TIROMI-127925 format. One line per 3 residues: their letters; for each residue x, y, z of C-alpha. Coordinates in nm, 4 decimals. Example, Ala and Ser with C-alpha at 12.3 -4.5 7.8 and 13.67 -1.06 7.14 Angstrom:
<nodes>
as> 1.2300:-0.4500:0.7800 | 1.3670:-0.1060:0.7140 .
</nodes>
This chain:
<nodes>
mft> 7.4084:7.9959:6.9485 | 7.5844:8.0091:7.2639 | 7.6285:7.7274:7.5051 .
app> 7.6811:7.7947:7.8693 | 7.9941:7.7065:7.9957 | 8.0113:7.4274:8.3166 .
paa> 8.0169:7.6567:8.6443 | 8.3225:7.7464:8.7773 | 8.3963:8.0244:9.0420 .
rlp> 8.5963:8.2994:8.8958 | 8.6122:8.5351:9.1885 | 8.7418:8.4481:9.6223 .
tpy> 8.3667:8.4122:9.8256 | 8.2186:8.6924:9.8750 | 8.1858:8.6445:10.2588 .
rne> 8.5564:8.7005:10.3704 | 8.6473:8.8787:10.6493 | 8.5920:9.2543:10.6013 .
iev> 8.9072:9.3995:10.7552 | 9.0942:9.1190:10.5850 | 8.9760:9.2329:10.2835 .
laa> 9.0821:9.6279:10.3649 | 9.4370:9.5345:10.4459 | 9.4663:9.3763:10.0760 .
lla> 9.3076:9.6597:9.9370 | 9.5263:9.9344:10.1328 | 9.8208:9.7366:10.0027 .
rla> 9.7474:9.7795:9.6726 | 9.6974:10.1371:9.7063 | 10.0577:10.1721:9.8915 .
aal> 10.2341:10.4615:9.7951 | 9.9996:10.5147:9.5062 | 9.7869:10.8229:9.6601 .
dwn> 9.8689:11.1219:9.8817 | 9.5149:11.2370:10.0160 | 9.6261:11.5149:10.1986 .
aaa> 9.6871:11.6774:9.8195 | 9.3682:11.5322:9.7077 | 9.1617:11.7034:9.9622 .
tla> 9.3348:12.0176:9.9013 | 9.2498:12.0344:9.5515 | 8.8852:11.9345:9.6741 .
rpw> 8.8409:12.1820:9.9112 | 8.8200:12.5109:9.7017 | 8.5520:12.2869:9.4967 .
vqa> 8.3381:12.2376:9.8369 | 8.3449:12.5596:9.9539 | 8.2542:12.6892:9.5992 .
vrd> 7.9567:12.4682:9.6091 | 7.8565:12.5832:9.9407 | 7.8921:13.0020:9.8604 .
kpa> 7.6532:12.8765:9.4828 | 7.4579:12.6188:9.5623 | 7.3163:12.4028:9.3107 .
pfw> 6.9673:12.4789:9.1426 | 6.6777:12.3986:9.3920 | 6.5809:12.0703:9.2255 .
ame> 6.9499:11.9268:9.2235 | 6.9757:11.5876:9.4711 | 7.1996:11.8208:9.7115 .
sll> 6.9568:12.0700:9.7359 | 6.6405:11.8784:9.7985 | 6.8441:11.6976:10.0907 .
rey> 6.8893:12.0597:10.2222 | 6.5195:12.1134:10.1921 | 6.3854:11.8039:10.3093 .
pis> 6.6394:11.5490:10.4523 | 6.5595:11.2188:10.4792 | 6.5928:11.2248:10.8442 .
sae> 6.3248:11.4636:10.8901 | 5.9352:11.3628:10.8972 | 5.9182:11.5715:10.5876 .
gla> 6.1878:11.3494:10.4170 | 6.1011:11.0835:10.5048 | 5.6882:11.1368:10.3999 .
lmr> 5.8206:11.2605:10.0827 | 6.0326:10.9129:10.0065 | 5.7527:10.6766:10.1308 .
lae> 5.5255:10.8383:9.9882 | 5.6864:10.8766:9.6500 | 5.7847:10.5056:9.6260 .
all> 5.4501:10.3753:9.7250 | 5.1869:10.5459:9.5500 | 5.1891:10.4664:9.2293 .
rvp> 5.2106:10.1359:9.3522 | 4.8472:10.1582:9.5299 | 4.5825:9.9975:9.3120 .
dae> 4.2781:10.2014:9.3939 | 4.2232:10.6012:9.4747 | 4.0672:10.5249:9.8590 .
tai> 4.3616:10.3602:9.9471 | 4.5802:10.6158:9.7887 | 4.3654:10.8882:9.9827 .
alt> 4.4746:10.7782:10.2816 | 4.7870:10.6902:10.2329 | 4.8380:11.0514:10.1419 .
adq> 4.6531:11.1574:10.4321 | 4.8795:10.9463:10.6228 | 5.2397:11.0403:10.4820 .
lgk> 5.1561:11.3759:10.4858 | 5.0106:11.3847:10.7690 | 5.2836:11.2956:11.0020 .
aef> 5.5377:11.6005:10.9132 | 5.5083:11.9915:10.9045 | 5.5584:12.1387:10.5733 .
dsa> 5.4037:12.4493:10.5938 | 5.7117:12.6396:10.7537 | 5.9368:12.8182:10.5591 .
sgg> 6.2844:12.6882:10.4552 | 6.6523:12.7837:10.6469 | 6.7989:12.6773:10.2619 .
phr> 6.9211:12.9148:10.0204 | 6.6410:12.8369:9.8260 | 6.3906:12.9935:10.0553 .
mla> 6.0987:13.0938:9.7508 | 6.0967:12.8212:9.5847 | 6.1128:12.5713:9.8233 .
sls> 5.8704:12.7702:10.0283 | 5.6429:12.7576:9.7352 | 5.6920:12.3479:9.6975 .
asa> 5.6142:12.3067:10.0639 | 5.3017:12.5435:10.0473 | 5.1911:12.3583:9.7630 .
ial> 5.2358:12.0085:9.9486 | 5.0638:12.1679:10.2578 | 4.7764:12.3357:10.0763 .
skk> 4.7314:11.9463:9.9427 | 4.6909:11.8047:10.3116 | 4.4061:12.0526:10.3399 .
flp> 4.1841:11.8446:10.0566 | 4.2664:11.5428:10.2672 | 4.0110:11.3405:10.4451 .
esd> 4.0612:11.4369:10.8875 | 4.1969:11.7577:10.8232 | 4.0870:12.1001:10.8752 .
gea> 3.9369:12.1842:10.5032 | 3.6762:12.1799:10.3646 | 3.4839:11.7976:10.2868 .
gll> 3.2900:11.9306:9.9890 | 3.6453:11.9530:9.7977 | 3.7211:11.6052:9.8115 .
krl> 3.3410:11.5309:9.6769 | 3.3341:11.7951:9.4122 | 3.7192:11.7642:9.2602 .
gaq> 3.7313:11.3902:9.2922 | 3.9252:11.1134:9.4263 | 4.2121:11.0970:9.1232 .
tvv> 4.2410:11.4720:9.1464 | 4.2460:11.5275:9.5076 | 4.5592:11.2586:9.4771 .
aat> 4.7058:11.3558:9.1724 | 4.7228:11.7559:9.3081 | 4.8756:11.6237:9.6464 .
vra> 5.1818:11.4132:9.4601 | 5.2376:11.7119:9.1816 | 5.5222:11.8743:9.3508 .
iql> 5.6993:11.5626:9.4413 | 5.6250:11.4678:9.0241 | 5.7977:11.7807:8.9681 .
lgr> 6.1143:11.7590:9.1564 | 6.1420:11.3990:9.0609 | 6.1574:11.4821:8.6754 .
qfv> 6.4717:11.6742:8.7876 | 6.6562:11.3814:8.7856 | 6.5230:11.2048:8.4599 .
lgr> 6.6465:11.3867:8.1038 | 6.3424:11.2672:7.8933 | 6.0661:11.0822:7.8642 .
siq> 6.1429:10.8949:7.5598 | 6.4990:10.8684:7.4238 | 6.4349:11.1778:7.1433 .
eam> 6.3368:11.4105:7.4398 | 6.6825:11.2979:7.6345 | 6.8567:11.3637:7.3329 .
dea> 6.7094:11.7120:7.3050 | 6.7863:11.7897:7.6280 | 7.1353:11.6706:7.6105 .
asa> 7.1704:11.9124:7.2997 | 7.0910:12.1455:7.5038 | 7.2902:12.0804:7.7642 .
rka> 7.5960:12.0635:7.5335 | 7.5156:12.4259:7.4576 | 7.5965:12.5287:7.8165 .
qag> 7.9092:12.2907:7.8373 | 8.0498:12.1084:7.5513 | 8.1938:11.7956:7.5173 .
lrf> 7.9402:11.6852:7.7766 | 7.8663:11.2987:7.7122 | 7.5616:11.1187:7.7813 .
syd> 7.4970:10.7169:7.8470 | 7.0968:10.6943:7.8563 | 6.9571:10.4190:8.0809 .
mlg> 6.5836:10.3389:8.0307 | 6.4221:10.3587:8.3545 | 6.2512:10.0500:8.4749 .
ega> 6.2483:9.7349:8.7099 | 6.3297:9.4103:8.6108 | 6.1475:9.2072:8.3472 .
rte> 5.8623:8.9793:8.5532 | 5.6962:8.8664:8.2729 | 5.8081:8.7758:7.8841 .
ada> 5.6041:9.0784:7.7707 | 5.8198:9.2879:8.0082 | 6.1659:9.1652:7.8945 .
lry> 6.0185:9.2002:7.5044 | 5.9212:9.5442:7.5849 | 6.2606:9.6309:7.7270 .
las> 6.3847:9.4725:7.4793 | 6.2320:9.6727:7.1984 | 6.2838:10.0047:7.4163 .
ygn> 6.6678:9.9503:7.4082 | 6.6860:9.8598:7.0418 | 6.4813:10.1818:6.9288 .
aie> 6.7274:10.3868:7.1828 | 7.0253:10.2555:6.9882 | 6.9060:10.3413:6.6287 .
aia> 6.8270:10.6968:6.7961 | 7.1447:10.7308:6.9824 | 7.3604:10.6172:6.6633 .
ggr> 7.1106:10.8668:6.4300 | 7.2341:10.6518:6.0714 | 7.5828:10.7465:6.1608 .
vaa> 7.9061:10.5582:6.2627 | 8.0774:10.7899:6.5949 | 8.4485:10.8750:6.5761 .
gpe> 8.4781:10.6182:6.8216 | 8.2728:10.4905:7.1365 | 8.4935:10.7120:7.4186 .
sad> 8.3383:10.9996:7.2841 | 8.0043:10.9121:7.1850 | 7.6576:10.8936:7.3716 .
gis> 7.5866:10.5498:7.4242 | 7.3233:10.3353:7.6302 | 7.3383:10.1336:7.9593 .
ikl> 7.1328:9.8217:7.9833 | 7.0215:9.5883:8.2669 | 7.0027:9.2147:8.1350 .
sal> 6.7621:9.1184:8.4695 | 6.5359:9.3789:8.2196 | 6.5882:9.1429:7.9375 .
fsr> 6.5431:8.7969:8.0973 | 6.2712:8.7533:8.3874 | 6.4791:8.4413:8.4879 .
yed> 6.7602:8.5774:8.5279 | 6.9606:8.3683:8.8115 | 7.1601:8.1012:8.8406 .
aqr> 6.9136:7.8177:8.8903 | 6.8336:7.9093:8.5248 | 7.1677:7.8947:8.3688 .
erv> 7.0726:7.6971:8.0775 | 6.8087:7.9249:7.9729 | 7.0193:8.2156:8.0338 .
fae> 7.2406:8.1750:7.7623 | 7.0304:7.9930:7.5196 | 6.7405:8.2969:7.5631 .
llp> 6.8910:8.5962:7.7623 | 7.2186:8.6060:7.5507 | 7.0439:8.6205:7.1695 .
rvw> 6.8581:8.9182:7.2882 | 7.1865:9.1042:7.3909 | 7.3554:9.0441:7.1036 .
qli> 7.0511:9.2036:6.8911 | 7.1590:9.4980:7.0771 | 7.5264:9.4624:7.0687 .
epa> 7.5053:9.4030:6.6616 | 7.3972:9.7841:6.5950 | 7.5589:9.9533:6.8572 .
ara> 7.9265:9.8079:6.7144 | 7.8285:9.9133:6.3828 | 7.7525:10.2634:6.4800 .
nin> 8.1091:10.2394:6.6927 | 7.8916:10.3797:7.0118 | 7.9667:10.2297:7.3681 .
lti> 7.6856:9.9628:7.5257 | 7.7618:9.9063:7.8871 | 7.6187:9.6150:8.1004 .
dae> 7.4631:9.7744:8.4429 | 7.5390:9.5987:8.7647 | 7.3060:9.3490:8.9590 .
ecd> 7.3211:9.2398:9.3062 | 7.5818:9.0461:9.4488 | 7.4133:8.6734:9.3764 .
rle> 7.4434:8.7332:8.9745 | 7.8274:8.8472:8.9754 | 7.9571:8.4874:8.9021 .
lsl> 7.6898:8.4631:8.6215 | 7.7536:8.7842:8.4711 | 8.0867:8.7331:8.4627 .
dvf> 7.9646:8.3750:8.2545 | 7.7489:8.6275:7.9941 | 8.0445:8.8855:7.9541 .
eal> 8.2832:8.6301:7.8807 | 8.0290:8.4534:7.6210 | 7.9674:8.7664:7.4420 .
aar> 8.3741:8.8314:7.4405 | 8.4056:8.5740:7.2687 | 8.1903:8.6192:7.0008 .
lar> 8.2720:9.0090:6.9918 | 8.6339:8.8785:6.9078 | 8.5092:8.7076:6.5671 .
sfp> 8.2482:8.9374:6.4831 | 8.3498:9.3197:6.5839 | 8.7337:9.2581:6.7457 .
qwr> 8.7953:9.6616:6.6909 | 8.4945:9.7674:6.8412 | 8.6144:9.9408:7.1982 .
gfg> 8.2823:10.0251:7.3291 | 8.1355:9.7005:7.5199 | 8.1930:9.7317:7.9281 .
lav> 7.9981:9.6836:8.2305 | 7.9968:9.8504:8.5766 | 8.1461:9.7446:8.8568 .
qsy> 8.0339:9.8450:9.2168 | 8.3386:9.9573:9.4409 | 8.0655:9.8491:9.7413 .
qtr> 8.1119:9.4486:9.6892 | 8.4306:9.2840:9.8717 | 8.5421:9.1093:9.5422 .
alh> 8.5463:9.4483:9.3415 | 8.9087:9.4492:9.3050 | 8.9067:9.0988:9.1901 .
lvd> 8.6375:9.1553:8.9209 | 8.8270:9.4453:8.7899 | 9.1080:9.1889:8.7024 .
eva> 8.8790:8.9252:8.6209 | 8.7545:9.1754:8.3343 | 9.1243:9.2593:8.2449 .
ria> 9.2068:8.9176:8.1879 | 8.9311:8.8523:7.9976 | 9.0102:9.1617:7.7526 .
rth> 9.3397:9.0107:7.7387 | 9.2339:8.6459:7.6721 | 9.0082:8.7703:7.3914 .
glr> 9.2018:9.1036:7.2606 | 9.0009:9.3415:7.3581 | 8.9672:9.6327:7.5015 .
fmv> 8.6786:9.7083:7.7489 | 8.4870:10.0627:7.8918 | 8.4572:10.0097:8.3115 .
rlv> 8.2149:10.2130:8.4914 | 8.3262:10.1954:8.8634 | 8.0017:10.3316:9.0963 .
kga> 8.0064:10.2682:9.4737 | 7.6954:10.0185:9.4577 | 7.2793:10.1382:9.4819 .
ywd> 7.1510:9.8215:9.6578 | 7.3579:9.8009:9.9993 | 7.0285:9.8042:10.2120 .
gei> 6.9170:9.4888:9.9810 | 7.2454:9.2862:9.9989 | 7.2588:9.3500:10.3624 .
kra> 6.8917:9.1963:10.4409 | 6.9096:8.9403:10.2021 | 7.2643:8.8118:10.3975 .
qel> 7.0537:8.8535:10.7383 | 6.7542:8.6576:10.5887 | 6.9661:8.3455:10.4165 .
gla> 7.1754:8.3131:10.7244 | 7.4775:8.3486:10.5695 | 7.8376:8.3304:10.6382 .
gyp> 7.9040:8.7161:10.5816 | 7.8034:9.0098:10.4084 | 7.9175:9.0745:10.0493 .
vft> 7.8930:9.4067:10.0819 | 8.1447:9.6557:10.3052 | 7.9815:9.7433:10.5894 .
hkh> 8.1606:10.0867:10.6954 | 8.0856:10.3804:10.3904 | 8.4486:10.4213:10.4069 .
htd> 8.5969:10.1095:10.3187 | 8.3523:10.1443:10.0218 | 8.5521:10.4511:9.9360 .
isy> 8.8683:10.2276:10.0048 | 8.7683:10.0044:9.7576 | 8.6475:10.2237:9.4886 .
lac> 8.9707:10.4137:9.5314 | 9.1905:10.0855:9.4406 | 8.9588:9.9641:9.2204 .
ara> 9.0656:10.2888:9.0372 | 9.4285:10.2521:9.0451 | 9.3623:9.8729:8.9234 .
lig> 9.1735:10.0299:8.6021 | 9.4199:10.2354:8.5775 | 9.6556:9.9997:8.5726 .
hnd> 9.5162:9.7966:8.2968 | 9.4232:10.0944:8.0826 | 9.5783:9.9152:7.7870 .
viy> 9.3093:9.7174:7.8024 | 9.0156:9.9328:7.9854 | 8.9269:10.2698:7.9069 .
pqf> 8.7898:10.3472:8.3067 | 8.4796:10.5540:8.3560 | 8.4857:10.6571:8.7280 .
ath> 8.1180:10.7301:8.8583 | 8.1365:10.9368:9.1705 | 7.9898:11.2754:9.3169 .
nag> 8.2461:11.3106:9.5858 | 8.4617:11.5395:9.5733 | 8.8111:11.3732:9.7587 .
tia> 8.7668:11.0916:9.5334 | 8.7884:11.2867:9.2113 | 9.0637:11.4769:9.3145 .
ail> 9.1846:11.1625:9.4095 | 9.1587:10.9894:9.0954 | 9.3207:11.3440:8.9026 .
qmg> 9.6185:11.2906:9.1154 | 9.6515:10.9248:9.0421 | 9.5478:10.9831:8.6541 .
dks> 9.8270:11.2272:8.6486 | 10.0835:10.9429:8.7099 | 10.0004:10.7664:8.4300 .
dak> 9.9096:10.7962:8.0977 | 9.5985:10.6347:8.0543 | 9.3102:10.7556:7.9043 .
fel> 8.9580:10.8186:8.1301 | 8.6255:10.9948:8.2085 | 8.4295:11.0993:8.4877 .
qrl> 8.0684:11.0026:8.5349 | 7.7594:11.1748:8.7087 | 7.4125:11.1495:8.7547 .
hgm> 7.1983:11.3718:8.6088 | 6.9936:11.6227:8.8768 | 7.3460:11.5318:9.1023 .
geg> 7.6525:11.6527:9.1567 | 7.5942:11.9740:8.9412 | 7.7935:12.1533:9.1748 .
iyr> 8.0855:11.9835:9.2042 | 8.1203:11.9024:8.8625 | 8.0715:12.2682:8.7761 .
evm> 8.4001:12.3255:8.9324 | 8.5731:12.0223:8.8301 | 8.5237:12.0865:8.4877 .
sna> 8.6249:12.5026:8.5243 | 8.9769:12.3331:8.4943 | 9.0084:11.9917:8.4601 .
tvp> 9.0741:11.8934:8.1030 | 8.8829:11.5499:8.1944 | 8.6088:11.4621:8.0123 .
vrv> 8.2524:11.4358:8.2058 | 8.0150:11.1592:8.0922 | 7.6044:11.1999:8.2542 .
yap> 7.4348:10.8834:8.3366 | 7.0714:11.0229:8.2100 | 6.7689:10.8038:8.3356 .
vge> 6.4983:10.7817:8.0698 | 6.0711:10.7151:8.0972 | 5.7646:10.7824:8.1669 .
hrd> 5.6716:10.9231:8.5490 | 5.5744:10.6034:8.6616 | 5.9344:10.4552:8.6658 .
lla> 6.0343:10.7618:8.7837 | 5.9614:10.7544:9.1466 | 6.1136:10.4569:9.1877 .
ylv> 6.4687:10.5200:9.0722 | 6.3898:10.8665:9.2622 | 6.3632:10.7130:9.5929 .
rrl> 6.6659:10.4658:9.5003 | 6.9289:10.7749:9.4672 | 6.7832:10.8899:9.7868 .
len> 6.8331:10.6304:9.9981 | 7.1623:10.6045:9.8094 | 7.2518:10.9861:9.8759 .
gan> 7.0626:11.0942:10.2362 | 7.2280:10.8937:10.4528 | 7.3861:11.0997:10.6958 .
ssf> 7.7253:10.9371:10.6140 | 7.6676:11.0586:10.2321 | 7.8635:11.2992:10.0429 .
vhq> 7.6212:11.4482:9.8789 | 7.3725:11.4751:10.2079 | 7.6739:11.6211:10.4232 .
lad> 7.7834:11.8362:10.1319 | 7.4511:11.9802:10.1634 | 7.5053:12.0385:10.5781 .
dav> 7.6494:12.3507:10.6586 | 7.7300:12.1908:10.9865 | 7.9930:11.9556:10.8833 .
dvd> 8.3042:12.1472:10.8347 | 8.5130:12.1292:10.5192 | 8.7817:11.9377:10.6386 .
all> 8.5839:11.6911:10.8017 | 8.3988:11.6236:10.5342 | 8.7391:11.5532:10.3205 .
asp> 8.9252:11.3632:10.5759 | 9.0796:11.0658:10.4550 | 8.8791:10.7516:10.4557 .
lkp> 9.2215:10.5495:10.4707 | 9.1658:10.4398:10.8161 | 8.9334:10.0974:10.8603 .
ant> 8.7678:10.0591:11.0974 | 8.8782:9.7635:11.3534 | 8.5351:9.6165:11.3428 .
aal> 8.2768:9.5493:11.0936 | 7.9796:9.7853:11.1747 | 7.7147:9.5223:11.1939 .
ppp> 7.6849:9.1945:11.3723 | 7.7261:8.8895:11.1060 | 7.3613:8.7322:10.9918 .
val> 7.4528:8.4692:11.2902 | 7.3778:8.7195:11.4972 | 7.0541:8.8672:11.3795 .
ygw> 6.8510:8.7832:11.7502 | 7.1421:8.8682:11.9676 | 7.3537:8.5421:11.9779 .
ngr> 7.7130:8.6290:12.0949 | 7.8574:8.2746:12.0953 | 7.7218:8.2272:12.4892 .
tgr> 7.4023:8.3698:12.5091 | 7.0873:8.4900:12.3215 | 6.9588:8.2834:11.9475 .
ans> 7.1941:8.2477:11.6240 | 7.0135:8.2694:11.3639 | 6.9678:7.9257:11.1510 .
rgv> 7.3124:7.9201:10.8695 | 7.1745:7.9034:10.5157 | 7.3815:7.8257:10.2048 .
dla> 7.4441:8.0973:9.9064 | 7.3253:7.8748:9.6162 | 7.4654:8.1214:9.3846 .
cla> 7.8187:8.0930:9.5229 | 7.9334:7.7300:9.3487 | 8.1848:7.6197:9.6446 .
ere> 7.8275:7.6284:9.9055 | 7.6015:7.4524:9.6631 | 7.8300:7.1522:9.5253 .
ple> 7.8280:6.9507:9.8651 | 7.4939:6.9796:9.8305 | 7.4539:6.8173:9.4909 .
rai> 7.6933:6.6242:9.5664 | 7.4302:6.4623:9.8465 | 7.1676:6.4646:9.6004 .
dat> 7.4017:6.2283:9.4103 | 7.4725:5.9710:9.6850 | 7.0907:6.0407:9.8391 .
rid> 6.8352:5.7006:9.7739 | 6.5379:5.6425:9.8929 | 6.4509:5.2955:10.0651 .
tvr> 6.0859:5.1544:10.0500 | 5.9380:5.1590:10.3929 | 5.7026:4.8957:10.5135 .
eaa> 5.4271:4.9813:10.6538 | 5.3830:4.9320:11.0448 | 5.1039:4.7036:11.1569 .
sad> 4.8908:4.7782:11.4076 | 5.0770:4.5631:11.6940 | 5.3901:4.7877:11.6006 .
vsa> 5.1488:5.0955:11.6727 | 5.0661:4.9444:12.0063 | 5.4337:4.8142:12.0680 .
ama> 5.5721:5.1909:12.0007 | 5.2909:5.3943:12.1857 | 5.3416:5.1280:12.5346 .
qlr> 5.7022:5.2439:12.4574 | 5.6789:5.6232:12.4390 | 5.4316:5.5887:12.7678 .
aaf> 5.6700:5.4596:12.9651 | 5.9386:5.6593:12.8726 | 5.7238:5.9726:12.9602 .
paw> 5.7756:6.0104:13.3322 | 6.1157:6.0518:13.3295 | 6.1268:6.3215:13.0311 .
nat> 5.8242:6.4774:13.2438 | 6.0654:6.4736:13.5429 | 6.4199:6.6207:13.3260 .
pla> 6.4823:6.9089:13.4596 | 6.3419:7.2340:13.2049 | 6.7393:7.3512:13.1208 .
qra> 6.8298:6.9637:13.0146 | 6.5272:6.9704:12.8184 | 6.5920:7.3368:12.6514 .
avl> 6.9463:7.2025:12.6272 | 6.8271:6.8660:12.4150 | 6.6371:7.0905:12.1659 .
rra> 6.9559:7.3106:12.1147 | 7.1430:6.9643:12.0543 | 6.8944:6.9180:11.7848 .
ada> 6.9256:7.2208:11.6200 | 7.3039:7.2031:11.5933 | 7.2786:6.8655:11.4535 .
lea> 7.0110:6.8900:11.1471 | 7.2300:7.2098:11.0713 | 7.5491:7.0113:11.0648 .
rma> 7.3540:6.7882:10.8571 | 7.2326:7.0261:10.5876 | 7.3482:6.8331:10.2648 .
efc> 7.2038:6.4693:10.3910 | 6.8416:6.6372:10.4693 | 6.8533:6.8182:10.1807 .
gll> 6.9273:6.5609:9.9564 | 6.5824:6.3150:10.1224 | 6.3794:6.6684:10.0368 .
vke> 6.4916:6.6832:9.6726 | 6.4873:6.2934:9.5766 | 6.1775:6.1994:9.8453 .
ahk> 5.9686:6.5565:9.8322 | 6.0497:6.7021:9.4999 | 6.1779:7.0066:9.6122 .
tlg> 6.3958:7.2869:9.5112 | 6.6949:7.3066:9.6390 | 6.6282:7.6677:9.7684 .
dcv> 6.3045:7.5285:9.9278 | 6.4994:7.2692:10.1002 | 6.8058:7.5042:10.2770 .
aev> 6.4827:7.7421:10.3642 | 6.3177:7.4346:10.5004 | 6.6081:7.2535:10.6976 .
rea> 6.6882:7.6083:10.8499 | 6.3034:7.6049:10.9567 | 6.3407:7.3654:11.1132 .
vdf> 6.6521:7.4600:11.3243 | 6.4908:7.7683:11.4367 | 6.1865:7.6035:11.5362 .
cry> 6.3985:7.4336:11.7732 | 6.6164:7.7378:11.9137 | 6.3233:7.9385:11.9396 .
yad> 6.1035:7.6932:12.1399 | 6.4016:7.6295:12.3733 | 6.4001:8.0030:12.4518 .
qae> 6.0325:8.0071:12.5157 | 6.0442:7.6946:12.6959 | 6.2809:7.8606:12.9305 .
trl> 6.0501:8.1554:12.9934 | 5.7155:8.0555:12.9264 | 5.7600:7.7038:13.1245 .
avq> 5.9737:7.8229:13.4320 | 5.7612:7.7639:13.7838 | 5.5583:8.1442:13.7532 .
slp> 5.5014:8.3174:14.1178 | 5.0957:8.4052:14.1406 | 4.9538:8.6967:14.3500 .
gpt> 4.8841:8.5750:14.7221 | 4.5386:8.7645:14.8059 | 4.5633:8.6546:15.1446 .
ges> 4.9298:8.6165:15.1984 | 4.9236:8.2087:15.0923 | 5.2104:8.1367:14.8475 .
nel> 5.0903:8.0441:14.4899 | 5.3051:7.8880:14.2497 | 5.2136:7.7682:13.8664 .
hlh> 5.3813:7.4294:13.7736 | 5.3578:7.3301:13.4008 | 5.3381:6.9506:13.3018 .
grg> 5.3608:6.7614:12.9950 | 5.0247:6.6778:12.8964 | 5.1580:6.2787:12.7980 .
vfv> 5.2223:6.1053:12.4423 | 5.1119:6.2759:12.1027 | 5.1189:6.1873:11.7417 .
cis> 5.2271:6.4169:11.4476 | 5.1445:6.3624:11.1061 | 5.3831:6.5046:10.8551 .
pwn> 5.2983:6.7044:10.6268 | 5.3402:6.6585:10.2486 | 5.4800:6.9772:10.1988 .
fpl> 5.6604:7.1048:10.4756 | 5.7420:6.7248:10.5743 | 6.0631:6.7979:10.8372 .
aif> 6.0005:7.1628:10.9438 | 5.5936:7.1389:11.0220 | 5.7128:6.8084:11.1520 .
tgq> 5.9600:6.9742:11.4146 | 5.7337:7.2553:11.4835 | 5.4749:7.0815:11.6062 .
v> 5.7166:6.7674:11.8248 .
</nodes>
């Protein structure tokens, strides 16, 4: 049904110079935006929210009461994230005691919700008394039982967390949406069935059924007047196939796409919207291939449907190119898409992946205001592509909202604003009191077991000190400072590049071994060519005489090597590391053909060998240098270390290069 096209790079490399990328983004924004006018529009919204705070359970209020930078906020976040992953009650009790013991919830809050915050703090503080190592009666633990203690401890967290999920089922969520519309007529909703990526085939089929049931419920047996005004659903491709990765490209098209089509068909017939949520950077090119394959099928089956779309993350350095590529796909197939523009929720993971894999740079902006610049440039591009794209701007930043309204006023483009359920309520209360732009609520749906991981992700995303939502809740941040123009890029990135993970500055420190992004075609192709060119020749077994001759030669060379100055020997190791790194493709070819390793394992093994050489060079200069020892009677004592002679290393079959190098 769906055939995978040959791999082809649609976008530029994600590892371009951040400052150069920003120059191109600012050029796209030139003369399109008056930030001072946007800030003037947004200022009364911010002041009104501070004068009349959002409900206690809203994100901005939660961050006011328990900032992520405080011991209480950190304790709640860690506990919420980890507790439901703990397999036994004893460990859960220990974890609860440990985390709550690090914070002081007993004191009254100084925020605007003193009574409710005090009640919540009292509930958590009381639960601490039920735990081991506390001043409470030990008999309570035995009398109530371990499960009861754990449940009582996290009840307050669960009650808070529930405010960020619209309902436990799709029907419950739709009932809540209907109630919300009574207060704010015209609200639209995009339902997100909570859950992380599928790990098994059973997970994928369960998510498929959940999405299918939700679409049926949202449609309600009717055909909507138009997908723009109808409620819709957001789906994650990684939830529908456990191997959604570039290395499984053929299987993705053969197995995943038919499942997605099972969801697209009823959504198109009901004329509601279906949005493919964003994934991590290494899946972006694959996601575009999937998206265009589905678009081509749509052009034949449902050419008039305008409800198909995807999310774009502006923190990715390729976001603007992605917007233009989506517009090109729409024009190629004669379709109109819905595109949700977001800042992005996986920044920490993208940074750590780049560092761990030793990549050439970061695929995301390292400064928060650089992401804001990208968002505004993408917003302008989306408005410019309004003939083939219906823009959906998801943001809780008052300045960004004002800027979008300003750019929208200069165009006849139709668009909508979006917010997360439980977040941005105060700002959108003010925006909706005057603006006529429609607003959609991104509404998570799911049980408690799926809720806390989502809550923690939102806290991490919005709890950073640089976050608008965090600063909105902080009266110490001046309104003018909060609405300061982001259109002033920094001169350098906020983080050292991945190669400098261990302090390398080009002269001193240890360089992180250089890796390969196998999802990037330009980086993968040299390795594939090396594999094709590699031939494994038969090696003659050595006779006893050969071994004896080799050992004699090594013994003869040992004295000179042992007498070589330490700095020179360390330099040899570093040159070996550089040579291994330069010949990465060649050694990957050998590891694939001889050890039958996957390409990812090959890259990791060569990098480990490189790291061994550099690490032990550093260690040798520190540990093998002449060391002065105590002289209790006034004498001068020095420790000199010498080589022990020739030794033999037998290369293991599973890591023939890395472990061999480490042992040598």
